[in-house]
C-alpha positions in Angstrom: 8.7 16.7 -2.1 9.3 13.1 -0.9 11.3 11.6 2.3 10.9 9.6 5.3 10.3 12.5 7.3 7.2 13.5 5.3 6.1 9.9 5.2 5.9 10.4 9.4 4.2 13.4 9.1 1.6 11.5 6.7 1.3 8.1 8.3 -1.9 7.4 9.3 -4.3 7.2 6.2 -7.2 4.5 5.9 -10.8 3.9 4.2 -12.4 1.0 3.6 -15.6 -0.7 1.8 -18.2 -2.9 1.9 -18.3 -3.9 -1.4 -20.9 -5.4 -3.7 -21.4 -7.9 -6.5 -19.9 -5.3 -9.2 -16.6 -7.0 -8.4 -17.4 -9.1 -11.6 -17.9 -6.6 -14.1 -14.7 -5.4 -16.2 -13.6 -1.2 -15.8 -12.6 1.1 -18.1 -8.4 1.1 -17.4 -6.7 4.3 -16.9 -4.8 6.1 -19.6 -2.1 8.5 -20.8 1.9 8.3 -21.7 4.3 7.4 -19.6 4.6 10.3 -17.2 3.4 11.0 -13.9 0.3 13.3 -14.2 -2.6 14.2 -12.0 -5.5 11.7 -12.4 -8.1 12.3 -14.0 -12.1 12.2 -12.9 -11.4 14.8 -10.1 -15.4 13.8 -8.9 -14.2 10.4 -7.7 -13.7 10.4 -3.5 -10.3 8.7 -4.2 -8.8 11.9 -5.5 -9.4 14.4 -3.5 -6.7 15.7 -0.7 -5.5 14.0 2.0 -6.3 10.8 0.2 -3.6 8.0 0.1 -3.3 3.9 -0.9 -6.2 3.6 -3.6 -6.9 -0.2 -3.3 -8.9 -1.6 -5.7 -11.5 -4.0 -6.0 -11.5 -6.3 -9.1 -13.2 -5.1 -11.9 -12.6 -1.5 -10.5 -16.1 -0.8 -8.9 -15.2 0.1 -5.4 -12.1 1.8 -4.0 -11.1 1.5 -0.5 -8.5 4.3 0.4 -7.2 6.2 3.8 -8.0 9.8 4.0 -6.9 11.8 7.2 -3.4 12.8 8.9 -1.7 11.2 11.8 -3.8 9.3 14.3 -7.5 10.5 12.4 -6.3 8.4 9.3 -9.4 6.0 8.7 -10.2 3.4 5.8 -13.4 4.6 3.3 -15.0 3.4 0.4 -16.4 4.5 -2.3 -18.0 2.2 -5.2 -19.1 2.7 -9.3 -22.5 2.8 -10.7 -21.4 3.2 -14.5 -19.4 6.9 -14.6 -20.5 7.8 -11.2 -18.7 7.4 -7.7 -20.6 7.6 -5.0 -19.9 9.6 -1.6 -16.9 8.1 0.2 -18.6 6.0 3.6 -16.3 4.5 6.7 -15.5 0.6 6.5 -17.4 -1.4 8.5 -14.1 -2.8 10.2 -12.4 1.1 10.9 -13.9 3.1 13.3 -13.1 5.9 14.9 -10.4 4.6 17.6 -7.9 4.0 15.6 -5.3 4.6 13.3 -6.2 2.3 10.2 -4.2 3.3 6.7 -2.7 1.7 3.8 -5.4 -1.0 3.0 -4.2 -3.7 0.5 -6.8 -5.8 -1.5 -6.4 -9.4 -2.7 -6.1 -9.9 -6.2 -9.4 -12.0 -6.4 -11.2 -9.0 -3.6 -12.0 -12.2 -1.0 -9.8 -9.9 1.5 -8.4 -6.5 2.3 -5.2 -5.8 4.6 -4.5 -3.0 6.2 -1.9 -1.4 8.7 -3.5 0.0 12.1 -2.4 1.3 15.5 -4.8 -0.9 17.2 -4.1 -3.2 20.1 -3.1 -6.4 20.0 -5.7 -7.6 22.5 -9.3 -6.0 23.3 -8.7 -3.5 25.7 -5.3 -2.6 25.3 -3.9 1.0 24.2 -2.5 2.2 20.8 0.5 1.0 19.6 3.7 3.1 20.0 6.5 2.6 17.1 9.7 3.6 16.8 11.7 4.7 13.7 13.6 7.7 12.9 15.7 7.3 15.4 12.5 8.2 18.2 10.0 7.1 19.9 6.5 7.6 17.6 3.6 7.6 20.5 0.1 5.8 19.0 1.9 5.6 15.8 2.8 1.8 15.7 1.5 -0.2 13.4 0.8 -4.1 12.9 -1.1 -5.6 9.8 -5.0 -6.6 10.0 -7.1 -9.1 7.7 -10.8 -8.7 6.9 -12.7 -11.3 4.4 -15.4 -10.3 2.6 -18.5 -12.2 3.1 -22.0 -12.0 1.4 -23.1 -9.8 4.4 -20.4 -7.4 4.3 -16.9 -7.6 5.7 -15.6 -9.6 8.5 -14.3 -8.6 12.0 -10.2 -7.7 11.4 -7.9 -10.1 12.5 -4.4 -9.5 13.3 -1.8 -11.4 11.5 0.5 -13.7 13.0 3.9 -12.3 14.8 5.5 -14.0 11.5 4.5 -11.1 10.3 4.0 -8.7 13.0 6.9 -9.2 14.4 7.3 -5.7 16.5 5.1 -2.2 16.9 6.5 -1.0 13.4 5.1 -2.7 11.0 3.4 -1.0 7.8 2.5 -0.8 4.1 1.2 -4.2 3.4 1.2 -5.7 -0.6 -0.9 -8.7 -1.4 0.2 -11.6 -4.0 -1.7 -14.4 -5.7 -0.7 -17.0 -3.9 -1.3 -15.1 -0.3 2.6 -14.4 0.2 2.5 -10.4 1.9 5.2 -7.9 1.3 5.2 -4.9 4.0 7.6 -2.4 5.2 9.1 -2.7 8.7 11.4 -0.5 11.2 14.8 -2.6 10.8 16.0 -3.1 14.8 19.5 -2.1 14.1 19.2 1.3 12.4 15.1 2.3 13.0 15.6 3.0 8.7 12.3 1.0 6.7 13.4 -1.9 5.3 11.0 -4.5 2.6 10.0 -7.8 4.2 8.2 -10.5 2.6 6.1 -13.4 4.2 5.9 -16.6 2.0 2.1 -18.3 2.4 2.5 -21.8 1.8 0.1 -24.1 2.7 -2.0 -21.4 3.6 -0.2 -20.2 6.4 2.3 -16.9 5.9 5.9 -18.0 6.8 8.8 -16.3 8.7 9.0 -12.9 7.0 12.6 -12.1 5.5 14.0 -9.4 3.8 14.3 -8.9 0.3 17.9 -8.8 -0.6 17.8 -5.2 -2.2 16.4 -3.5 0.8 19.6 -3.5 3.6 18.2 -0.9 6.2 21.0 1.6 5.3 18.9 3.5 3.1 15.3 3.5 3.6 12.8 1.6 1.6 9.0 1.8 1.9 5.6 1.3 0.2 5.3 -1.6 -2.2 3.5 -2.8 -4.2 3.5 -6.2 -6.0 2.3 -7.8 -9.4 0.3 -10.6 -8.1 2.4 -13.1 -10.1 5.5 -11.2 -8.0 7.0 -10.5 -11.4 7.8 -7.0 -10.1 7.6 -4.9 -6.9 7.6 -1.2 -7.1 8.6 0.8 -3.9 9.6 4.2 -2.4 13.1 4.4 -1.6 15.5 7.6 -0.4 18.5 5.3 -2.3 20.7 6.9 -5.3 19.6 8.5 -7.3 17.0 10.2 -5.3 18.0 13.7 -4.2 18.8 14.5 -0.4 14.9 16.3 -0.5 13.3 13.7 -2.5 12.5 9.9 -2.2 11.6 8.1 -5.7 9.7 5.3 -6.5 11.7 2.4 -8.0 11.1 -1.1 -9.5 12.4 -4.0 -9.3 11.8 -7.4 -11.3 11.9 -11.1 -10.4 14.3 -13.0 -12.2 15.9 -16.7 -12.5 18.7 -15.4 -10.5 16.4 -13.5 -7.6 15.6 -9.7 -7.9 16.6 -7.4 -10.2 18.3 -4.4 -9.1 15.9 -1.4 -8.5 15.5 0.6 -11.2 14.2 4.3 -10.7 11.2 5.4 -12.3 12.0 9.1 -12.6 8.8 10.0 -10.2 8.7 11.4 -6.6 6.3 10.2 -4.7 5.0 7.2 -2.3 2.4 4.8 -1.0 2.0 3.2 -4.9 -0.9 1.2 -6.0 -1.8 -0.7 -9.1 -5.1 -0.7 -11.3 -6.6 -3.9 -11.3 -5.1 -4.8 -15.3 -1.6 -3.1 -14.4 -1.9 -0.4 -16.5 -1.6 2.4 -14.0 0.6 3.1 -10.8 -1.3 5.1 -8.4 0.8 7.3 -5.7 0.6 10.3 -3.3 2.5 12.8 -5.4 2.9 16.8 -4.7 -0.3 18.4 -2.9 -0.9 15.7 -1.0 -2.7 14.2 -3.6 -3.2 10.7 -6.0 -1.1 11.1 -8.8 -0.7 8.3 -11.9 1.9 6.8 -13.7 1.3 5.0 -17.2 3.1 1.8 -16.1 1.9 -0.5 -18.7 3.2 1.7 -21.3 7.0 2.1 -19.4 7.0 -1.5 -19.2 6.4 -1.7 -22.4 9.5 0.6 -23.4 11.5 -1.3 -20.7 10.5 -5.3 -20.8 13.8 -6.3 -20.9 14.5 -6.9 -16.5 18.3 -5.1 -15.4 20.0 -7.4 -13.5 
């Protein structure tokens, strides 16, 4: 069952990767009908227990993910050779000191954004958060970026205050034009709310809340299509039950975002396959599950207003 409280208990997963030139080759897409199921190929490290937020490199030849609980979360990675996945290894930018989690890959694979409780300046203390109407010692979060280079991944750089305007900022999602979607605790209600920082001339602009996310009910864990034509997120809003949080989808229309539609599954920390065929999310048993997103879109192609 997924509620805001269950997110708080699990908050802090992370895995990262020093990826290879295999990014360019297309890999097989997950398949299935438009229902939730345990993901196939249980051998893959990113499908094991206590794993969340699988972030795929282009071509599906490498996956970054978070593993652990609470402050122990770190970012790991695995890469694929044919039909075999390598053992998970720690990402070079995710050490043993800080809580690193929720990796999100840029659609072109050139950089990765993740949430961390690491301090803004070297030598500082881990960030404290505030949400669920109470302090969260050492469970705060800001968003950080690492760039893929020929020799590996760069040292993480904290994103500007246009994004990190507080110490409870999590769950990044990167669009093709560099715009960044994320969740942040609303200062008035301490409920999580969805925001976007649009990219303009290579710079992230001041973040604004998404119009359908008002801070009254909790909205969290966005995943956005590269062209920003739709967004998937978890919410406590109806028709979610009193004990679960469902995954919703909203579409970009000429008049703005459509009314969010319940996908009929409960889960958190959504991520897309590179070809948008499959939605991955954390489901019951704290394991990654799948939803046949392409099949659902084919049946519900017309956005609801």
